[in-house]
Every structure is written in structure tokens, then in C-alpha cells.
SEKE-877162 format. One record per atom (N, C-alpha, C): x, y, z; residue in one letter; residue number from 1. Coordinates in pm, 1 decimal, always signed. Example, Ala and Ser with C-alpha at 12.3 -4.5 7.8 and 13.67 -1.06 7.14 Angstrom:
2
xx; yy; zz; resn; resi
+1319.0; -569.0; +780.0; a; 1
+1230.0; -450.0; +780.0; a; 1
+1320.0; -330.0; +780.0; a; 1
+1285.0; -225.0; +708.0; s; 2
+1367.0; -106.0; +714.0; s; 2
+1290.0; +3.0; +787.0; s; 2
end
This chain:
147
xx; yy; zz; resn; resi
+1551.5; -1165.1; -994.8; y; 1
+1489.9; -1156.9; -863.4; y; 1
+1462.2; -1294.2; -804.3; y; 1
+1531.6; -1394.9; -851.7; t; 2
+1504.3; -1530.8; -805.2; t; 2
+1558.2; -1557.6; -666.5; t; 2
+1637.3; -1468.3; -610.5; h; 3
+1693.5; -1492.3; -478.2; h; 3
+1623.2; -1413.8; -367.3; h; 3
+1496.8; -1378.2; -389.6; f; 4
+1417.1; -1318.3; -282.7; f; 4
+1406.7; -1416.0; -167.4; f; 4
+1398.2; -1362.8; -49.2; n; 5
+1383.0; -1448.8; +67.0; n; 5
+1319.0; -1367.5; +178.2; n; 5
+1213.3; -1420.9; +239.2; i; 6
+1151.2; -1348.6; +350.5; i; 6
+1227.1; -1370.7; +480.2; i; 6
+1317.7; -1465.8; +480.7; e; 7
+1400.0; -1493.6; +598.0; e; 7
+1531.3; -1416.4; +587.8; e; 7
+1586.7; -1378.9; +703.0; a; 8
+1717.0; -1313.0; +703.2; a; 8
+1822.8; -1412.4; +656.9; a; 8
+1919.2; -1367.4; +576.6; p; 9
+2025.4; -1458.1; +532.9; p; 9
+2107.7; -1507.7; +650.8; p; 9
+2169.6; -1622.3; +632.4; s; 10
+2258.2; -1677.1; +734.9; s; 10
+2385.2; -1594.1; +739.1; s; 10
+2450.9; -1589.4; +855.5; p; 11
+2578.4; -1517.8; +862.4; p; 11
+2678.5; -1577.0; +763.7; p; 11
+2762.4; -1491.7; +707.4; s; 12
+2865.0; -1535.9; +612.8; s; 12
+3000.4; -1534.4; +681.4; s; 12
+3086.0; -1626.9; +641.5; l; 13
+3221.8; -1631.4; +694.7; l; 13
+3310.4; -1551.4; +601.1; l; 13
+3368.9; -1445.6; +650.1; l; 14
+3454.2; -1358.8; +571.1; l; 14
+3591.5; -1358.5; +636.2; l; 14
+3686.8; -1418.2; +569.1; v; 15
+3821.5; -1439.4; +621.8; v; 15
+3806.8; -1518.3; +751.5; v; 15
+3825.1; -1457.3; +864.8; i; 16
+3807.8; -1530.7; +990.6; i; 16
+3698.2; -1469.8; +1077.5; i; 16
+3628.5; -1372.9; +1024.0; e; 17
+3519.9; -1308.5; +1097.6; e; 17
+3385.7; -1352.0; +1040.1; e; 17
+3290.0; -1374.0; +1126.8; s; 18
+3154.7; -1404.5; +1083.3; s; 18
+3080.8; -1272.0; +1065.2; s; 18
+3022.3; -1251.7; +947.9; v; 19
+2951.2; -1128.2; +917.8; v; 19
+2802.1; -1157.7; +917.5; v; 19
+2732.0; -1095.9; +1010.4; k; 20
+2587.8; -1116.7; +1019.0; k; 20
+2516.2; -1017.6; +928.3; k; 20
+2403.5; -1059.4; +871.8; p; 21
+2325.4; -966.6; +789.6; p; 21
+2276.1; -849.7; +873.8; p; 21
+2255.2; -736.6; +808.5; f; 22
+2205.8; -617.9; +876.0; f; 22
+2054.2; -623.8; +883.7; f; 22
+2000.4; -661.1; +997.9; g; 23
+1855.6; -663.8; +1019.2; g; 23
+1787.6; -787.2; +964.2; g; 23
+1671.7; -818.5; +1021.0; v; 24
+1596.1; -937.1; +979.9; v; 24
+1538.6; -921.8; +840.1; v; 24
+1532.0; -798.7; +790.8; e; 25
+1474.3; -776.0; +658.8; e; 25
+1577.7; -782.4; +546.9; e; 25
+1698.3; -826.4; +577.6; s; 26
+1807.1; -827.7; +479.5; s; 26
+1778.4; -911.1; +356.3; s; 26
+1694.8; -1012.6; +367.4; g; 27
+1663.3; -1095.6; +251.6; g; 27
+1584.9; -1022.0; +145.1; g; 27
+1533.6; -905.2; +179.8; t; 28
+1453.3; -829.2; +83.4; t; 28
+1531.8; -715.5; +18.7; t; 28
+1661.6; -706.0; +44.5; e; 29
+1738.8; -592.8; -7.3; e; 29
+1744.4; -587.4; -159.6; e; 29
+1716.0; -698.5; -225.2; v; 30
+1719.1; -698.2; -371.6; v; 30
+1589.5; -645.7; -432.4; v; 30
+1489.4; -618.4; -350.2; l; 31
+1365.0; -562.8; -404.1; l; 31
+1394.5; -429.4; -471.5; l; 31
+1334.1; -405.9; -586.3; p; 32
+1357.8; -278.7; -654.3; p; 32
+1300.3; -163.3; -572.9; p; 32
+1369.4; -52.2; -574.8; g; 33
+1324.1; +62.6; -497.6; g; 33
+1273.7; +176.3; -583.1; g; 33
+1279.9; +160.4; -712.5; g; 34
+1238.1; +267.8; -802.0; g; 34
+1088.4; +269.6; -824.1; g; 34
+1044.7; +367.2; -902.0; y; 35
+902.4; +382.6; -928.5; y; 35
+864.2; +347.0; -1071.7; y; 35
+951.2; +274.5; -1143.7; t; 36
+911.8; +229.5; -1276.8; t; 36
+804.4; +123.0; -1262.0; t; 36
+724.6; +105.8; -1365.1; s; 37
+618.5; +4.6; -1359.6; s; 37
+673.6; -134.7; -1331.0; s; 37
+782.7; -178.6; -1398.6; p; 38
+835.6; -312.1; -1367.5; p; 38
+882.1; -324.4; -1222.1; p; 38
+948.1; -221.2; -1169.3; s; 39
+993.8; -225.6; -1030.0; s; 39
+876.4; -236.1; -934.1; s; 39
+774.1; -158.1; -959.8; r; 40
+657.0; -161.3; -871.7; r; 40
+582.7; -293.4; -884.3; r; 40
+577.6; -349.8; -1004.2; f; 41
+512.2; -478.9; -1023.7; f; 41
+585.1; -588.8; -946.3; f; 41
+717.4; -592.9; -956.8; v; 42
+795.5; -695.6; -886.7; v; 42
+777.8; -681.5; -736.5; v; 42
+784.9; -558.6; -687.7; k; 43
+768.7; -536.1; -543.7; k; 43
+630.7; -581.7; -497.2; k; 43
+526.4; -544.9; -571.4; m; 44
+389.7; -582.6; -534.3; m; 44
+371.7; -734.0; -538.8; m; 44
+423.6; -798.4; -641.4; a; 45
+410.3; -944.1; -653.3; a; 45
+478.0; -1013.7; -535.9; a; 45
+595.0; -965.7; -497.9; y; 46
+667.2; -1024.4; -384.8; y; 46
+587.9; -1006.4; -255.7; y; 46
+546.3; -884.4; -227.1; f; 47
+472.5; -858.4; -103.7; f; 47
+341.2; -935.7; -99.8; f; 47
+272.7; -942.3; -212.9; r; 48
+144.6; -1014.2; -217.6; r; 48
+163.3; -1161.9; -186.9; r; 48
+273.7; -1218.2; -232.0; q; 49
+298.7; -1360.1; -208.3; q; 49
+317.5; -1390.9; -60.2; q; 49
+376.4; -1298.4; +14.0; f; 50
+413.9; -1328.8; +151.4; f; 50
+334.0; -1255.9; +258.8; f; 50
+246.1; -1163.7; +221.9; i; 51
+171.9; -1091.6; +325.2; i; 51
+82.2; -1189.0; +401.6; i; 51
+67.2; -1162.7; +529.6; e; 52
-15.7; -1247.8; +614.2; e; 52
-160.0; -1246.9; +564.3; e; 52
-218.2; -1365.0; +551.4; d; 53
-357.6; -1374.5; +508.4; d; 53
-447.6; -1340.5; +626.8; d; 53
-549.4; -1262.6; +601.6; a; 54
-641.1; -1221.2; +707.6; a; 54
-778.3; -1281.9; +681.5; a; 54
-836.2; -1339.0; +784.3; e; 55
-970.9; -1396.1; +773.4; e; 55
-1076.8; -1286.2; +771.0; e; 55
-1054.2; -1182.9; +849.4; d; 56
-1147.6; -1071.9; +862.4; d; 56
-1141.1; -983.4; +737.4; d; 56
-1257.6; -948.8; +681.7; e; 57
-1262.9; -868.8; +558.7; e; 57
-1197.4; -731.5; +576.2; e; 57
-1219.3; -666.6; +689.9; n; 58
-1159.5; -535.0; +711.9; n; 58
-1007.8; -543.4; +720.3; n; 58
-957.3; -647.0; +785.6; k; 59
-812.0; -665.0; +793.3; k; 59
-754.7; -695.0; +655.2; k; 59
-826.8; -774.2; +577.8; r; 60
-781.6; -806.0; +441.9; r; 60
-777.5; -678.4; +357.3; r; 60
-879.9; -596.8; +367.7; l; 61
-884.4; -470.9; +294.1; l; 61
-769.3; -379.5; +337.5; l; 61
-745.6; -371.6; +466.9; n; 62
-635.5; -290.7; +518.5; n; 62
-502.1; -341.9; +463.6; n; 62
-483.3; -474.5; +461.0; n; 63
-360.7; -532.4; +405.4; n; 63
-342.2; -493.0; +259.3; n; 63
-449.9; -496.1; +182.6; l; 64
-440.5; -460.6; +41.2; l; 64
-399.6; -314.5; +23.2; l; 64
-454.7; -225.0; +105.0; f; 65
-413.4; -85.4; +95.6; f; 65
-268.8; -67.5; +140.6; f; 65
-224.3; -144.9; +238.8; k; 66
-83.2; -139.7; +279.9; k; 66
+6.4; -182.4; +164.4; k; 66
-36.7; -284.3; +88.9; l; 67
+39.7; -326.2; -28.8; l; 67
+47.1; -212.8; -130.7; l; 67
-65.8; -147.9; -155.4; l; 68
-67.1; -37.2; -251.2; l; 68
+20.7; +78.6; -204.1; l; 68
+27.1; +100.1; -72.4; d; 69
+114.2; +205.1; -18.7; d; 69
+260.0; +182.5; -58.7; d; 69
+301.6; +55.1; -67.7; t; 70
+442.4; +25.3; -97.3; t; 70
+482.9; +64.5; -238.5; t; 70
+386.8; +81.3; -327.4; v; 71
+419.6; +115.0; -466.5; v; 71
+360.4; +248.9; -510.3; v; 71
+303.1; +322.5; -417.3; s; 72
+246.7; +453.7; -449.5; s; 72
+358.5; +557.1; -462.7; s; 72
+342.9; +645.8; -557.5; i; 73
+443.6; +748.9; -583.1; i; 73
+403.8; +877.1; -510.4; i; 73
+485.3; +923.7; -413.7; p; 74
+454.9; +1048.1; -342.7; p; 74
+468.7; +1169.6; -435.1; p; 74
+391.6; +1273.4; -405.8; r; 75
+399.5; +1398.0; -484.6; r; 75
+540.1; +1455.9; -476.7; r; 75
+592.3; +1490.5; -592.9; g; 76
+719.2; +1562.0; -597.7; g; 76
+842.9; +1477.4; -620.8; g; 76
+834.0; +1345.7; -607.9; v; 77
+955.0; +1264.2; -624.9; v; 77
+975.7; +1219.6; -769.2; v; 77
+873.5; +1234.8; -854.1; v; 78
+884.7; +1201.7; -996.4; v; 78
+825.2; +1317.6; -1076.3; v; 78
+901.4; +1363.9; -1174.2; l; 79
+853.2; +1469.6; -1262.5; l; 79
+845.4; +1416.5; -1404.6; l; 79
+741.2; +1456.7; -1476.6; d; 80
+724.8; +1422.3; -1617.3; d; 80
+730.0; +1552.6; -1695.9; d; 80
+848.2; +1583.3; -1749.8; e; 81
+870.7; +1708.7; -1821.7; e; 81
+827.3; +1829.0; -1738.2; e; 81
+866.6; +1830.1; -1612.1; g; 82
+837.2; +1940.3; -1521.6; g; 82
+704.7; +1930.8; -1449.2; g; 82
+620.7; +1835.2; -1487.2; t; 83
+490.8; +1817.2; -1423.0; t; 83
+501.6; +1707.5; -1317.4; t; 83
+446.8; +1734.8; -1199.4; i; 84
+450.9; +1635.7; -1091.5; i; 84
+367.6; +1514.3; -1130.4; i; 84
+429.1; +1398.2; -1119.4; y; 85
+365.3; +1270.3; -1151.3; y; 85
+356.6; +1192.3; -1020.8; y; 85
+235.8; +1153.8; -980.4; y; 86
+219.8; +1085.3; -851.8; y; 86
+96.1; +996.3; -854.0; y; 86
+84.5; +911.7; -753.8; t; 87
-32.3; +825.5; -739.5; t; 87
-145.9; +910.1; -683.5; t; 87
-245.9; +937.9; -765.0; q; 88
-354.1; +1026.8; -723.7; q; 88
-455.4; +957.6; -633.4; q; 88
-472.1; +828.0; -651.1; y; 89
-563.1; +752.3; -566.1; y; 89
-525.5; +604.3; -572.8; y; 89
-574.4; +529.6; -477.3; q; 90
-558.6; +384.1; -475.6; q; 90
-698.4; +324.2; -481.7; q; 90
-713.8; +215.2; -555.4; a; 91
-846.0; +153.8; -569.2; a; 91
-836.3; +2.4; -560.5; a; 91
-938.5; -55.3; -501.0; i; 92
-951.3; -200.6; -488.8; i; 92
-1093.2; -235.9; -530.4; i; 92
-1107.8; -337.4; -611.3; v; 93
-1239.3; -384.1; -653.4; v; 93
-1261.6; -523.2; -596.3; v; 93
-1368.3; -538.3; -519.3; d; 94
-1409.5; -668.5; -466.4; d; 94
-1513.6; -723.8; -563.1; d; 94
-1471.5; -812.2; -650.9; t; 95
-1561.9; -864.2; -753.7; t; 95
-1664.2; -961.1; -696.7; t; 95
-1634.5; -1019.1; -580.9; h; 96
-1729.2; -1111.8; -518.4; h; 96
-1850.0; -1036.9; -462.0; h; 96
-1823.7; -922.6; -397.0; h; 97
-1930.5; -843.8; -335.4; h; 97
-1968.3; -720.9; -418.5; h; 97
-1911.9; -708.6; -538.4; l; 98
-1937.9; -594.4; -626.6; l; 98
-1923.8; -461.5; -552.1; l; 98
-1806.8; -444.4; -492.2; t; 99
-1780.1; -324.2; -414.4; t; 99
-1648.1; -263.3; -459.8; t; 99
-1648.6; -132.3; -473.8; y; 100
-1531.3; -56.4; -515.3; y; 100
-1484.7; +25.1; -395.1; y; 100
-1356.8; +14.2; -361.1; y; 101
-1298.3; +89.8; -250.4; y; 101
-1191.3; +181.2; -308.6; y; 101
-1182.7; +302.7; -257.9; f; 102
-1073.5; +388.3; -302.8; f; 102
-1032.1; +485.0; -193.4; f; 102
-908.9; +529.8; -206.5; k; 103
-849.8; +622.7; -111.1; k; 103
-780.2; +731.1; -192.1; k; 103
-816.8; +855.7; -169.1; d; 104
-758.7; +969.5; -238.2; d; 104
-621.4; +1000.8; -179.3; d; 104
-531.4; +1053.3; -260.8; y; 105
-396.8; +1087.8; -214.6; y; 105
-400.2; +1186.1; -97.9; y; 105
-494.8; +1278.2; -99.7; n; 106
-497.7; +1386.9; -1.5; n; 106
-569.8; +1353.2; +128.1; n; 106
-608.9; +1229.7; +147.2; g; 107
-680.8; +1193.9; +268.9; g; 107
-647.7; +1054.2; +316.3; g; 107
-699.5; +1022.8; +432.6; s; 108
-676.0; +889.6; +488.4; s; 108
-802.2; +804.1; +488.4; s; 108
-914.4; +863.5; +451.1; d; 109
-1039.8; +788.1; +449.4; d; 109
-1042.9; +689.8; +333.2; d; 109
-1103.6; +574.6; +357.2; v; 110
-1128.6; +477.7; +250.8; v; 110
-1276.7; +488.8; +216.9; v; 110
-1305.4; +514.1; +90.5; y; 111
-1443.2; +526.0; +44.0; y; 111
-1488.0; +392.8; -13.7; y; 111
-1613.3; +360.3; +10.7; q; 112
-1671.8; +234.2; -37.4; q; 112
-1792.3; +266.6; -123.6; q; 112
-1801.4; +198.1; -236.1; l; 113
-1915.4; +215.8; -324.6; l; 113
-1962.4; +78.2; -369.1; l; 113
-2083.5; +42.2; -325.7; k; 114
-2140.3; -86.5; -366.7; k; 114
-2201.2; -70.2; -505.5; k; 114
-2165.1; -159.8; -593.7; l; 115
-2214.6; -154.1; -730.9; l; 115
-2347.8; -228.1; -737.1; l; 115
-2455.4; -153.8; -720.1; t; 116
-2590.0; -211.1; -718.7; t; 116
-2640.6; -226.4; -862.0; t; 116
-2749.5; -301.7; -878.3; d; 117
-2811.1; -315.0; -1010.9; d; 117
-2849.1; -177.6; -1065.7; d; 117
-2901.1; -92.9; -977.6; e; 118
-2941.7; +41.3; -1019.1; e; 118
-2822.7; +120.5; -1073.0; e; 118
-2710.8; +117.5; -1000.5; s; 119
-2594.9; +194.6; -1046.0; s; 119
-2530.5; +133.3; -1169.8; s; 119
-2530.9; +1.5; -1178.1; l; 120
-2471.1; -64.5; -1294.4; l; 120
-2552.7; -45.4; -1421.2; l; 120
-2684.0; -27.7; -1406.4; n; 121
-2772.2; -14.0; -1522.4; n; 121
-2815.2; +129.9; -1549.6; n; 121
-2759.1; +224.4; -1478.0; a; 122
-2797.3; +364.5; -1496.5; a; 122
-2759.0; +411.6; -1636.6; a; 122
-2846.8; +488.0; -1697.7; s; 123
-2818.9; +537.9; -1832.8; s; 123
-2731.6; +663.2; -1829.8; s; 123
-2734.1; +735.2; -1718.2; d; 124
-2651.6; +855.1; -1702.9; d; 124
-2542.0; +829.1; -1600.2; d; 124
-2435.9; +905.4; -1611.2; a; 125
-2326.1; +893.7; -1515.2; a; 125
-2374.3; +934.8; -1376.3; a; 125
-2329.1; +863.5; -1275.8; i; 126
-2361.6; +895.7; -1137.0; i; 126
-2236.7; +957.0; -1075.7; i; 126
-2251.8; +1073.4; -1014.4; t; 127
-2136.6; +1139.4; -953.5; t; 127
-2152.1; +1142.6; -802.2; t; 127
-2039.0; +1143.9; -735.1; f; 128
-2035.4; +1147.1; -589.3; f; 128
-1937.4; +1255.4; -547.4; f; 128
-1964.6; +1317.2; -435.1; t; 129
-1875.4; +1418.7; -381.3; t; 129
-1780.5; +1353.5; -282.3; t; 129
-1653.3; +1374.3; -304.8; v; 130
-1550.5; +1321.8; -215.1; v; 130
-1474.5; +1441.0; -160.0; v; 130
-1462.6; +1447.0; -28.7; k; 131
-1389.5; +1555.3; +35.8; k; 131
-1272.4; +1494.2; +112.5; k; 131
-1161.7; +1471.6; +42.5; p; 132
-1047.9; +1407.1; +107.8; p; 132
-994.6; +1490.4; +223.1; p; 132
-968.4; +1423.1; +332.0; q; 133
-910.0; +1490.2; +447.4; q; 133
-828.5; +1389.5; +526.6; q; 133
-732.4; +1441.1; +596.6; l; 134
-651.3; +1358.8; +684.6; l; 134
-717.2; +1361.1; +821.4; l; 134
-757.9; +1246.8; +870.4; n; 135
-823.5; +1238.8; +1000.8; n; 135
-719.3; +1216.3; +1109.2; n; 135
-702.2; +1317.2; +1192.9; l; 136
-606.7; +1309.9; +1302.9; l; 136
-681.6; +1293.2; +1434.2; l; 136
-628.5; +1210.8; +1520.6; v; 137
-684.2; +1192.5; +1654.4; v; 137
-581.5; +1248.6; +1752.0; v; 137
-615.6; +1358.0; +1818.6; d; 138
-524.7; +1424.0; +1911.5; d; 138
-537.8; +1359.9; +2049.3; d; 138
-431.6; +1298.6; +2094.2; l; 139
-430.7; +1231.0; +2224.2; l; 139
-370.6; +1317.7; +2334.4; l; 139
-336.4; +1441.8; +2302.6; t; 140
-269.8; +1529.2; +2398.4; t; 140
-350.7; +1545.9; +2526.2; t; 140
-478.7; +1578.0; +2512.5; e; 141
-562.9; +1601.2; +2630.0; e; 141
-576.6; +1473.9; +2713.0; e; 141
-592.2; +1360.9; +2646.0; e; 142
-603.0; +1233.0; +2716.7; e; 142
-475.1; +1203.3; +2793.8; e; 142
-360.4; +1235.9; +2735.2; a; 143
-232.7; +1213.1; +2802.6; a; 143
-221.9; +1301.2; +2926.6; a; 143
-271.3; +1426.0; +2917.3; s; 144
-268.1; +1517.5; +3031.6; s; 144
-359.2; +1469.0; +3143.3; s; 144
-474.0; +1410.7; +3106.9; d; 145
-568.9; +1360.2; +3206.1; d; 145
-513.1; +1240.6; +3282.2; d; 145
-423.7; +1165.6; +3220.2; n; 146
-366.5; +1046.4; +3284.0; n; 146
-255.6; +1080.0; +3382.0; n; 146
-211.8; +1205.2; +3386.5; n; 147
-103.0; +1243.2; +3479.0; n; 147
-156.4; +1293.5; +3609.2; n; 147
end
């Protein structure tokens, strides 16, 4: 994978015709597309190296979840002896602010849990109710009002 490039390759001269790369993303065609751990690791390492750095914490968090989206396994595309194998959730730990973020496969909400002294020192397990849902914003009525 040493020939990764975030830039589109230069056109190549083939016989007497110049052949241009297909799309600006052509330099990334060697990225692995499978769902094996090594393939996902290489893809994540590459994307992490080149993703735009965000000053804003929310934008940075959004970028990290976008990175995780690139290596998440959708339901049904991988089977383990007939059992569906998929990415059930995505999680990010902010060790500086002691905050745990996660997103369930079945929803679009990002949940945040601050790791307080109380929660870190609790003698019993603390449970939380998560109700994953896809949050849709219907713009149909707004579009009708604009006409």
C-alpha cells in the first residue's frame, strides 16, 4: 500500500493517446474494499492520516464517526456460519474530557456519557436505556410552502 495518494494520478501516455485517470479519487483505488480486519485497519489508517483537521469539537467528533462509517460492516453482507456478522455500534472515547460517545447500528443519534468520579467509582454496574431510532426531517411541507 505504499503507493497511496490523495491526489489524482497524472494522465498516462498510452501508445499515442493520453489516458486520464477516472475521477479525482483515482489515487485511492488501491484501498482495500473488504471487511477483513487488516483491510479495515489500512483503510482507517489512510483516511485518518488525510482527513481534514477540525478545530471545533463537534466537527472533530463528526469526522471521527465518518471515519468509522468507512469501516463499518452493514447487516447482511458478512455471514459467520449462517449468522449475520455486522458492526453493532461505533464508539469513541475522549480521554482528555473522560467522555464516551457511541452510535447504535439501528439509529442515527450519537449518545454521550461523561465518565464522572461517581460513575468511575461505583461499586455496582450502572445501566442506561438507549432507544435507537433514525431521526428523519421531512422537508416536504416546507417545500410546498415555498411554491
